[in-house]
C-alpha positions as CSV (number, residue, x, y, z in Angstrom):
1,M,92.4,-8.6,120.0
2,R,95.2,-9.7,122.2
3,E,98.5,-10.7,121.0
4,L,100.7,-12.8,123.3
5,R,104.3,-14.1,123.6
6,I,104.4,-17.6,125.0
7,D,107.6,-19.4,126.0
8,R,107.8,-23.1,125.4
9,S,111.1,-24.6,126.5
10,G,112.8,-21.7,125.4
11,V,111.0,-21.1,122.1
12,T,108.7,-18.0,122.0
13,L,105.4,-18.5,120.3
14,C,103.3,-15.8,119.0
15,A,99.4,-16.1,119.6
16,R,96.5,-14.1,119.2
17,V,93.1,-13.9,120.9
18,D,90.1,-12.5,118.8
19,G,86.6,-12.2,119.9
20,V,85.7,-12.7,123.6
21,D,88.9,-12.9,125.6
22,Q,87.6,-15.0,128.6
23,P,88.4,-18.7,129.3
24,N,84.8,-19.5,129.8
25,A,83.7,-18.6,126.5
26,P,83.2,-21.1,123.7
27,T,86.6,-21.4,122.3
28,L,88.0,-22.1,118.6
29,V,91.5,-23.0,118.2
30,F,93.0,-22.4,114.7
31,A,96.1,-24.2,113.5
32,N,97.7,-23.2,110.1
33,S,99.6,-24.8,107.4
34,L,103.2,-25.1,106.6
35,G,104.4,-21.6,105.0
36,T,101.8,-19.7,106.5
37,T,101.0,-17.5,109.6
38,L,98.0,-16.9,111.9
39,Q,97.1,-14.2,109.3
40,M,95.7,-16.8,107.0
41,W,92.6,-16.9,109.1
42,D,92.1,-13.2,108.8
43,E,89.0,-13.4,106.2
44,I,87.5,-16.1,108.3
45,V,87.4,-14.5,111.6
46,P,85.0,-11.7,110.8
47,L,82.5,-14.3,109.6
48,L,82.4,-16.1,112.8
49,P,79.5,-15.7,115.2
50,K,80.0,-13.4,118.0
51,G,80.5,-14.5,121.5
52,L,83.5,-17.0,120.5
53,R,87.1,-16.9,122.0
54,I,89.3,-17.4,118.8
55,I,92.9,-18.3,119.1
56,R,95.3,-18.7,116.6
57,F,99.1,-18.9,116.8
58,D,102.3,-19.1,114.5
59,N,104.0,-22.4,114.5
60,R,107.5,-22.4,115.4
61,G,109.6,-21.2,112.4
62,H,106.8,-19.4,111.0
63,G,105.5,-15.7,111.3
64,Q,106.3,-14.1,114.6
65,S,107.5,-17.0,116.6
66,D,111.1,-18.1,116.9
67,T,112.8,-20.0,114.4
68,P,115.1,-22.5,116.4
69,D,117.2,-25.1,114.8
70,G,115.6,-28.1,113.2
71,P,114.3,-30.5,112.6
72,Y,111.0,-29.8,113.8
73,T,109.1,-32.8,114.9
74,M,105.4,-33.4,115.0
75,G,105.8,-34.0,118.8
76,A,107.3,-30.6,119.2
77,L,104.6,-28.8,117.1
78,V,101.9,-30.8,119.2
79,S,103.7,-29.5,122.5
80,D,103.9,-26.1,121.3
81,T,100.1,-26.1,120.7
82,A,99.5,-27.4,124.3
83,A,101.5,-24.6,125.6
84,V,99.6,-22.0,123.7
85,C,96.4,-23.5,125.1
86,D,97.7,-24.0,128.5
87,A,98.7,-20.3,128.6
88,L,95.3,-19.5,127.6
89,A,93.6,-21.8,130.0
90,V,91.9,-23.6,127.4
91,K,89.8,-26.3,128.9
92,D,87.5,-27.3,126.0
93,A,87.9,-26.3,122.3
94,L,86.8,-26.8,118.8
95,F,90.2,-27.3,116.9
96,V,90.2,-26.2,113.4
97,G,93.6,-27.2,111.2
98,L,94.5,-27.1,107.9
99,S,97.3,-29.2,106.4
100,V,99.9,-29.7,109.2
101,G,97.6,-27.8,111.5
102,G,95.2,-30.6,111.0
103,M,97.7,-33.2,111.9
104,I,98.6,-31.2,115.1
105,G,94.8,-31.5,116.1
106,Q,94.6,-35.2,115.6
């Protein structure tokens, strides 16, 4: 497991990489719902097949990520997610989102 702090236009986002920490590994990106943190996936991660790079992150205003003044727009949440993926050199991934995390993925 590796934890990262990623800057996106002055907002620090907390992210975690589990599993294989290599850009060429098959990658899953998890985006959680409002009011939750990246830990919401803790019980799922151990059940996943070995050999995957698993990326999860706290949305702005959640968990270990910064809480800048609102409002938080969908565009900002999508851009934050793109910044996390860019920082981790994600070229191709399966995106799993719950609630607003699913909207971010769309």
